[in-house]
C-alpha positions, 0 to 999 in steps of 0.5 A, a space after each residue: 742098636 734101635 728104638 723108637 721112642 714116643 711121647 706118649 700121654 698113656 701106652 700099655 703092652 697086652 698078651 696076644 689072646 688072654 689081654 693080660 696087660 703086661 705093662 702099662 704107663 700113664 705118659 712118657 715114652 713108649 720105647 720099642 727096641 731091637 738089640 742088633 747082632 753086634 751090639 754090646 753094653 756099651 750101645 745098651 748103655 749109650 742107648 739108655 743114657 739118650 732115652 732118659 735125658 730126651 729133652 722133648 716135653 714142653 716148657 713153660 714156652 711150650 718148647 721141647 726143653 725139658 727132660 724126662 725126669 723134670 716131666 715126670 714120665 715113665 717109660 715103657 719098653 717092649 722088645 722089637 726085633 723087626 727094628 732089624 729087618 732088611 726090608 729090600 724084598 717084599 718079604 723082610 729078613 731078620 737075620 740083622 737081629 740078635 738071637 735071645 741069647 745076646 737082644 735077653 741080657 741087652 734088653 734087660 741092661 737098658 731096663 735096669 739103667 732106666 730105672 737106675 736113673 729114677 723112671 718107672 719102667 714098665 715092660 712087655 714080655 720078650 718073644 711074646 707075642 703082643 698088643 701095644 696101644 698107645 695115646 701119642 702126645 704131640 705127636 713126637 717119634 725119636 728114632 735113635 740108632 746107636 751107630 748115628 749117636 
């Protein structure tokens, strides 16, 4: 499983065409989440734990040392199968990305686990054509890959 975690002052995801807001947060993490064909609940558990524990918010000395819960962070999680793109050619392939029947339950598990840790979690809509807006803070962007955690 891969996640691009960006610390944001605000973020929103809207349905393309109608502009309907699907999810919106005031500050915290925008998470783009990609599920691999071999991922299981173990990877979902691992990445949710890491997202919820990333100490990248500033303490009183300006050091990134504060956990998201202590910073009052909210989380916006958006499914992003293209994180598993094979870009060795100019037209990327996506065969490493999990099919919806596998990816949706794992995506939903990550959402549930983050909520269980007390976070307000907003989401996009799996498989929908969406527009993501964010105001990056820092900027701080962390790439997580469960194969390296």
